[in-house]
C-alpha positions in Angstrom: 17.1 3.8 -26.5 19.3 2.2 -29.1 22.8 1.0 -28.1 25.2 0.4 -31.0 28.2 -1.6 -30.0 31.2 -2.2 -32.3 34.9 -1.7 -32.6 36.7 1.4 -33.8 35.9 2.3 -37.4 33.1 -0.3 -37.7 30.6 2.4 -38.8 28.6 3.1 -35.6 28.7 6.9 -35.9 27.6 6.8 -39.5 24.7 4.5 -38.6 23.8 6.8 -35.7 23.6 9.8 -38.1 21.5 7.8 -40.6 19.2 6.7 -37.8 18.6 10.3 -36.9 17.6 10.9 -40.5 15.2 8.0 -40.9 13.6 7.8 -37.5 10.4 9.9 -37.4 11.0 11.5 -34.0 14.0 13.4 -32.9 16.7 11.2 -31.4 19.9 12.4 -29.6 23.1 10.6 -30.4 25.9 10.2 -28.0 29.1 8.3 -28.4 31.8 7.1 -26.1 34.0 9.5 -28.1 31.8 12.3 -26.8 32.7 11.3 -23.3 36.4 11.0 -24.0 36.5 14.4 -25.7 34.6 16.0 -22.8 37.3 14.9 -20.3 40.3 17.1 -19.5 43.3 16.4 -21.8 45.3 15.2 -18.7 42.9 12.3 -18.4 43.8 11.1 -21.9 47.4 10.5 -20.9 47.2 9.3 -17.3 46.9 5.8 -15.9 43.8 6.8 -14.0 42.1 8.1 -17.1 42.3 6.6 -20.6 45.4 5.8 -22.5 45.7 4.9 -26.2 48.7 2.7 -26.5 50.9 2.9 -29.7 49.7 -0.5 -30.8 46.0 0.5 -30.6 45.2 -1.0 -27.2 42.9 1.2 -25.1 43.6 1.1 -21.3 41.0 2.7 -18.9 41.7 3.5 -15.3 39.5 4.1 -12.2 39.0 7.9 -12.8 37.7 7.1 -16.3 35.4 4.4 -14.9 34.0 6.9 -12.4 33.2 9.5 -15.0 31.9 6.8 -17.4 29.4 5.6 -14.7 28.2 9.1 -14.2 27.8 9.6 -18.0 25.8 6.4 -18.3 23.5 7.4 -15.5 23.1 10.8 -17.2 22.0 9.0 -20.5 19.6 6.8 -18.5 18.1 9.9 -16.8 17.6 11.6 -20.1 15.9 8.5 -21.5 13.7 8.2 -18.4 12.7 11.9 -18.9 11.5 11.1 -22.4 14.5 11.7 -24.7 15.1 9.2 -27.4 18.8 8.3 -27.2 21.2 6.5 -29.6 24.4 5.4 -27.9 27.5 4.7 -30.0 29.6 2.4 -27.7 32.8 0.3 -27.7 32.5 -2.5 -25.2 36.2 -2.8 -24.5 35.4 -5.4 -21.8 32.9 -7.3 -23.9 30.2 -8.8 -21.7 31.3 -6.9 -18.6 30.9 -3.6 -20.4 27.4 -4.6 -21.6 26.4 -5.6 -18.0 27.5 -2.2 -16.6 25.3 -0.5 -19.2 22.4 -2.9 -18.7 22.4 -2.2 -14.9 22.2 1.5 -15.5 19.5 1.2 -18.1 17.3 -1.1 -16.1 13.6 -0.6 -16.7 14.2 1.2 -20.0 13.3 -0.2 -23.4 16.6 -0.7 -25.2 17.4 -2.1 -28.6 20.9 -3.7 -28.4 22.6 -3.7 -31.8 25.9 -5.3 -32.6 27.8 -3.4 -35.4 30.2 -5.8 -37.0 32.8 -5.1 -39.6 35.6 -7.3 -41.0 38.8 -6.4 -39.1 40.8 -5.6 -42.2 38.1 -3.4 -43.7 37.8 -1.5 -40.4 41.6 -1.2 -40.3 41.5 0.3 -43.8 38.9 2.8 -42.7 41.0 3.6 -39.6 43.9 4.5 -41.9 41.7 6.6 -44.2 40.3 8.5 -41.3 43.7 9.5 -40.0 42.3 10.4 -36.5 42.7 7.0 -34.8 45.6 5.2 -33.3 46.6 2.5 -35.8 45.7 -1.0 -34.5 42.5 -0.1 -32.6 40.2 -1.4 -35.3 42.1 -4.8 -35.5 42.3 -5.2 -31.8 38.6 -4.3 -31.2 36.8 -5.9 -34.1 36.0 -9.1 -32.4 36.9 -8.4 -28.7 34.0 -5.9 -28.2 31.5 -8.6 -29.1 32.8 -11.4 -26.8 30.1 -12.6 -24.5 27.6 -9.9 -25.5 24.0 -10.5 -26.6 22.1 -8.4 -29.1 18.5 -8.0 -30.3 19.9 -7.4 -33.8 23.3 -7.4 -35.6 24.4 -5.5 -38.7 27.5 -5.8 -40.7 29.0 -2.8 -42.4 31.7 -4.7 -44.2 29.7 -4.5 -47.4 26.6 -2.7 -46.3 26.2 1.0 -46.2 25.3 2.9 -43.1 21.9 3.9 -44.4 20.9 0.4 -45.2 22.0 -0.7 -41.7 20.0 2.2 -40.2 16.9 1.1 -42.1 17.3 -2.4 -40.8 17.5 -1.0 -37.2 14.6 1.3 -37.9 12.4 -1.7 -38.8 13.0 -3.1 -35.3 12.3 0.2 -33.6 8.8 0.6 -35.0 
């Protein structure tokens, strides 16, 4: 399993797609966005689910955490059954978020990758994408890495996704 952690618009999804192209075996890619999109629309506007504040802050409630835990267990089960998994994550709680994932993935071989990007560059990408709440990239750029530990870090500020994927691939071999 490969876990990519970085803030919004840091380039994780692009790296995941490039990894799928360069890794010799088939790898499935799942992102936290997949989980959010799978939830009922009502959970994206309730205190119990997930709320995207106008300033870019992301607030998660207990119903979201319950579904997130089940989702993580599902990913772990697929990996234990032999699927190769790339997880595109945003550790909103920094180290606490990583610990939750580490507990669920206990016993699995995991490559932990920090995906960094200068906050202003990520904010520019966020604006260009047009599908994010303004402010998420700035608020998450450093916060998602606080207290976390990685096997490898890549920086997409000036490095293309494919080059980052090749760097990660070299560690997977």
